[in-house]
C-alpha positions in Angstrom: 135.8 26.1 91.6 138.1 29.4 92.6 139.6 29.5 96.1 138.0 31.9 98.1 140.5 34.5 98.6 143.0 34.7 101.7 142.5 37.8 104.2 145.7 39.7 103.1 144.3 38.9 99.6 140.9 41.0 100.6 142.6 43.2 102.5 144.7 44.7 99.8 142.0 44.2 97.2 140.0 47.1 99.5 143.2 49.2 99.9 143.1 48.8 96.5 140.5 49.8 95.7 138.8 53.0 93.5 138.7 55.7 95.8 140.8 53.2 98.7 142.9 53.4 100.7 145.9 53.9 98.5 144.7 56.7 96.3 143.3 58.5 99.2 147.0 58.0 100.7 148.9 59.6 98.1 146.5 62.0 97.5 147.2 63.1 101.1 150.6 63.6 100.9 150.7 65.5 97.1 148.4 67.9 99.3 151.2 67.8 101.1 153.8 68.7 99.3 156.1 71.3 100.8 157.6 74.8 99.6 160.6 72.6 98.3 157.8 70.6 96.4 156.4 73.0 94.8 154.6 74.5 97.9 151.1 73.3 96.9 150.6 73.5 100.7 150.1 76.7 100.7 148.1 77.1 97.3 145.8 75.0 99.0 145.3 76.8 102.1 144.1 79.9 100.4 141.8 78.0 98.0 140.5 76.9 100.9 140.1 80.2 102.6 138.4 81.8 99.0 136.3 78.4 99.0 135.0 79.3 102.9 134.8 82.5 102.1 132.8 83.0 99.4 130.2 79.8 100.4 130.3 81.5 104.1 129.0 85.3 102.1 126.5 83.3 99.5 124.0 81.3 102.7 124.7 84.8 105.0 123.6 87.0 102.3 120.9 84.6 100.5 119.7 84.2 104.4 119.8 88.0 105.2 117.4 88.6 102.3 115.7 85.7 102.8 114.6 87.1 106.0 114.1 90.5 104.8 111.8 89.3 102.7 109.7 87.6 104.9 110.2 89.9 107.3 109.1 93.0 104.8 106.2 91.2 103.4 104.6 89.9 107.3 104.7 93.5 108.3 103.3 94.8 105.2 100.5 92.5 105.1 99.7 92.1 108.6 99.8 95.8 108.8 97.2 96.3 105.5 94.3 94.4 104.6 94.9 91.0 102.7 92.0 91.6 100.1 89.8 95.1 100.0 85.9 95.4 98.4 84.6 98.9 97.3 80.6 98.9 96.6 80.0 100.3 93.5 77.3 102.0 94.9 78.0 105.8 95.4 75.8 106.3 98.3 75.9 103.0 100.5 74.1 102.9 103.8 74.7 101.4 107.0 72.5 98.5 106.6 73.2 97.3 102.9 77.3 97.6 104.7 76.6 95.5 107.2 75.0 93.0 105.0 77.6 92.9 102.3 80.3 93.1 105.5 78.2 89.6 107.0 78.1 87.8 103.0 82.0 88.3 103.4 82.5 87.3 106.4 80.6 84.4 106.0 82.6 82.9 103.0 85.1 79.8 103.9 88.4 81.1 103.7 87.8 84.2 105.6 89.2 85.5 108.7 88.0 89.4 109.2 85.8 91.1 106.7 85.3 94.8 108.3 84.4 98.5 107.3 86.7 100.4 107.6 87.8 103.8 106.1 91.2 105.5 105.0 92.2 108.6 104.2 95.2 111.5 103.8 95.7 113.7 106.3 97.7 116.8 108.1 98.2 116.1 111.3 100.0 118.4 114.2 101.2 119.3 116.9 103.6 121.5 119.2 104.2 123.5 115.9 105.0 120.5 113.2 102.9 119.2 110.7 103.7 116.0 108.7 101.1 113.5 106.5 99.1 111.0 107.8 97.4 107.9 106.9 94.1 108.3 109.4 92.2 104.4 108.7 88.5 104.0 110.6 88.2 101.2 112.5 85.7 100.1 114.4 87.1 99.7 118.4 86.4 96.4 118.3 88.4 95.5 115.5 91.3 97.0 116.4 91.4 95.4 119.4 91.4 92.0 117.8 94.4 93.5 115.0 97.0 92.0 117.1 99.9 93.6 115.5 99.0 96.9 116.6 97.2 95.7 119.8 100.2 93.2 120.9 103.0 96.5 120.1 101.1 99.5 122.3 104.4 101.0 123.8 102.7 103.4 125.5 99.1 104.0 126.6 96.7 101.3 126.1 93.5 100.7 123.7 91.2 101.2 126.3 90.0 104.0 125.8 89.7 104.4 121.7 86.9 106.3 119.8 85.3 106.9 123.5 85.5 110.6 124.8 83.7 113.4 123.1 85.7 115.8 121.6 88.8 117.0 121.5 88.6 114.4 124.5 87.9 111.6 121.5 90.7 108.8 121.8 93.2 107.5 117.8 96.5 105.9 118.1 99.2 106.3 116.1 102.7 104.8 115.2 105.8 105.5 117.4 107.7 107.5 115.1 104.8 109.6 113.8 104.5 110.5 117.7 108.4 110.9 118.2 108.7 113.7 115.1 105.5 115.6 116.5 106.9 115.1 119.7 104.0 113.8 121.4 103.1 111.1 124.3 100.3 109.3 125.5 97.5 111.7 126.4 98.9 114.4 124.1 96.8 116.4 122.0 96.7 116.9 118.0 94.8 118.5 115.2 94.1 116.9 112.6 93.2 118.5 109.1 90.8 117.6 106.7 89.9 118.0 102.9 86.4 119.3 103.5 86.0 122.9 103.8 83.3 125.1 106.2 82.0 128.6 104.5 82.9 131.1 106.5 81.5 134.8 106.9 84.5 136.6 107.1 86.9 135.4 104.5 87.5 132.1 101.6 86.2 128.9 102.9 88.3 127.2 105.9 89.3 123.7 106.1 87.2 121.5 108.5 90.0 120.8 111.3 89.3 118.2 114.6 91.7 117.7 118.0 91.5 114.8 119.1 93.9 112.8 122.3 96.1 110.7 121.7 95.0 107.7 123.5 97.6 104.9 122.9 100.9 104.9 120.5 102.2 102.0 118.5 105.0 100.1 116.8 104.4 97.2 114.8 108.0 97.4 113.5 107.7 98.7 109.9 109.2 102.3 109.5 106.5 102.9 106.4 103.0 101.9 109.1 104.8 103.5 112.6 106.0 107.1 110.5 102.2 106.8 109.0 99.2 105.6 110.5 96.7 106.9 112.3 94.0 104.9 113.8 90.9 106.3 113.8 86.7 105.2 115.3 85.3 105.1 111.5 82.4 106.6 112.9 83.6 110.0 113.8 86.6 109.6 110.3 82.9 109.9 107.9 82.4 112.3 110.1 85.7 114.6 110.0 86.4 113.5 106.6 83.2 112.8 104.1 80.8 114.3 105.9 79.3 111.4 107.5 79.2 109.3 104.7 79.9 105.5 104.1 83.8 104.8 102.4 81.9 102.1 101.2 85.0 99.7 101.7 85.4 96.6 103.2 88.1 95.1 104.7 89.7 91.9 104.1 91.9 89.4 106.4 91.8 86.1 104.6 93.2 82.3 106.9 96.3 82.0 104.6 97.2 85.3 102.5 98.6 83.6 99.9 95.3 82.1 98.9 94.1 85.9 97.6 94.7 85.1 94.0 92.3 81.9 94.3 89.8 83.8 96.5 88.7 86.6 94.0 86.1 84.6 91.9 84.5 83.8 94.9 84.2 86.9 96.8 83.0 88.6 93.3 80.2 86.1 93.6 79.2 86.6 97.4 79.3 90.0 97.9 76.0 89.9 94.9 76.8 93.1 93.9 79.3 95.2 91.4 82.4 95.9 93.4 85.8 96.0 92.7 88.6 94.1 94.4 92.6 94.7 95.0 94.7 92.9 97.2 98.1 93.5 99.2 99.8 91.9 95.7 98.2 95.1 93.7 99.3 97.9 96.4 102.7 95.9 97.1 103.6 95.1 93.7 106.2 97.7 92.7 108.1 95.8 96.5 106.9 92.2 95.6 108.6 92.1 92.3 112.3 94.8 93.6 112.5 92.4 95.4 111.9 89.0 93.8 114.6 91.3 91.2 117.0 91.8 93.6 116.9 88.1 94.9 117.5 86.5 91.4 120.9 89.3 90.4 122.4 88.3 93.6 121.8 84.5 93.5 123.9 84.4 89.5 126.7 86.4 91.9 127.0 84.7 93.8 127.2 81.6 91.9 129.7 84.2 90.1 131.9 84.4 93.3 131.6 80.7 93.8 133.1 80.5 90.1 136.0 82.7 91.1 136.8 81.0 94.2 137.6 77.9 92.9 140.4 79.4 90.6 143.1 78.9 93.2 142.3 75.0 93.1 142.7 75.0 89.2 145.9 77.0 89.9 147.0 74.2 93.2 146.0 71.4 90.5 147.9 72.5 87.8 151.1 72.9 89.4 150.2 69.5 91.5 150.8 67.8 87.9 153.3 69.8 86.7 155.8 69.1 89.6 153.8 65.3 90.1 155.0 64.2 86.2 157.9 62.4 87.6 156.1 60.4 89.9 152.5 59.6 87.9 154.9 58.4 85.2 156.0 55.5 88.3 153.0 55.1 89.4 151.8 54.5 85.9 155.2 51.8 85.3 154.4 49.7 88.5 150.4 49.3 87.6 148.1 52.4 88.2 145.7 52.9 85.8 145.1 56.0 83.7 141.6 56.4 86.0 143.0 55.3 89.3 145.4 58.6 88.3 142.9 60.4 87.8 141.2 59.4 90.7 143.6 60.0 93.0 144.1 64.0 91.3 140.9 64.2 92.1 140.7 63.2 95.4 143.1 65.9 96.0 141.2 68.6 94.8 138.1 67.2 95.6 139.1 67.4 99.4 140.0 71.8 99.1 136.6 71.7 98.1 134.1 69.7 100.6 136.2 70.9 103.2 136.6 74.3 102.0 132.0 74.4 101.8 131.3 72.7 104.8 134.0 75.5 107.2 131.9 77.8 105.1 128.3 76.2 106.2 129.1 76.3 109.4 130.8 79.9 109.2 127.8 80.5 107.5 124.8 79.4 109.6 126.3 80.2 113.3 126.7 84.3 111.4 123.5 84.0 110.8 122.9 82.5 114.2 124.6 85.0 116.0 123.0 87.9 113.4 121.8 90.7 116.6 124.7 89.9 118.1 127.3 90.4 115.6 125.8 94.5 114.5 125.7 95.7 117.3 129.3 94.5 117.7 130.1 96.0 114.1 128.1 98.8 114.6 130.0 99.5 118.1 133.6 99.3 116.5 132.6 101.6 113.6 129.6 104.1 115.4 127.2 104.0 112.3 123.6 102.1 112.5 123.6 98.9 110.0 120.5 99.0 109.2 118.6 102.3 108.9 114.5 101.5 109.5 113.9 104.9 107.8 116.0 103.5 104.0 114.9 99.5 105.3 111.5 100.2 106.8 112.2 97.7 109.3 112.7 98.3 113.3 114.2 95.0 114.3 116.9 95.2 113.4 119.3 92.7 110.0 116.4 90.3 110.0 117.9 86.7 109.0 115.5 83.5 107.7 117.8 80.1 107.1 116.7 78.1 104.4 117.8 74.8 105.1 117.1 73.6 101.0 118.8 76.5 99.5 121.9 75.8 103.2 121.9 72.5 101.2 122.0 73.5 97.7 124.7 76.6 97.7 127.1 73.6 99.5 126.4 71.2 97.2 127.1 73.9 94.3 129.8 75.3 95.8 131.4 71.2 95.9 130.4 70.8 92.5 132.2 73.4 90.8 135.2 72.7 92.6 135.2 68.9 91.8 134.6 70.4 88.0 137.1 73.2 88.3 139.7 69.4 89.4 138.7 67.3 87.0 140.2 68.5 84.1 143.5 69.1 85.3 143.7 65.4 87.3 142.2 64.6 83.5 145.7 65.7 82.0 147.3 63.8 84.3 145.5 60.6 83.8 146.7 61.8 80.2 150.5 61.7 81.1 152.8 59.9 78.4 155.7 58.0 81.2 157.5 58.2 78.3 158.1 61.3 78.1 157.8 61.6 81.7 161.3 60.1 82.3 162.2 60.5 79.3 165.4 63.5 80.9 165.5 61.6 84.4 
């Protein structure tokens, strides 16, 4: 019967176990080699800095891209409908449109369905003329439209759709109001593509004056620059002479259900209809964002790979300078696998600490992105995120997706470990006889 191990033997066994205290201590001493021993410590610090900066940059940029994509899509979807249904009836009546709206509203998964109209038109005030998108909508539906109703900057929606003649109130975006130099209570002129005959010359375009009752800012530059909300009946009178648009805007409980809801909506309509989704209207933007996201991820993986080159150089130098130590370790009983583990621990330690430092720095930057943006803009005197370029007025968005964050950290560590493995394998294959031949 084998005698049980003594406490001393058990301790020694633990110390000499694979990746045990002895191997870790030797690896730590090798990393701290001074200039006289080859300057490995200096290169180790450079390697740590490169890995840290690469992981920090990758987490920061990916989080900004995730935030930008989510914010842009949320604002586009929020400022538009999820789905649009247009009847094929060339002469829709008020009764037929009300029935269609009722059938679609009763469909499971549909939050709201309401009649609307949309027309591009010229808008004029204070000698300025620009193009706007006039959206016809009932006052009740606009007040239920949280993205607009909750972001009124000037005036209110209390009088929207009220008033006769030029006193009829409309709502428009803050950037459009700034371009026309108007505020709540001012009047604007909206041009219609319709014309009216005159007795003294060619037909003249139909125009009408309106009062600005509310100015909103939803945060999407395009919406704040072009959208004009008008009472549905007034919009139909101005653009089509009172004819119904035949269009229904649908908002779903879940915007991602648009593909699944196409067929149920066709069946519920009970008549031939044309259907368009928010993806159809914003396909170019969605495709560009997906392509940019994929391309940036590939680029940053390459950056992480390049950042491991100093680790590779440090380990090659360390193996070369420690060939005598390797030979001595081998002669006193260290195995090839033990030598491999010692140098693998040395290199992967740099990668692990650098990765963790980069992860912490990247997360801190993303959590304080507004402060950092303000500091950089204050120092440089330039706007980092112009709303007319990026279409978002709320500054740099950042969204931390923790699965991606830890995926980036894991990727950085694995790449640095792979870069460490081959010099460590070379060290384990060192012949002690050749290493000590000329000593």
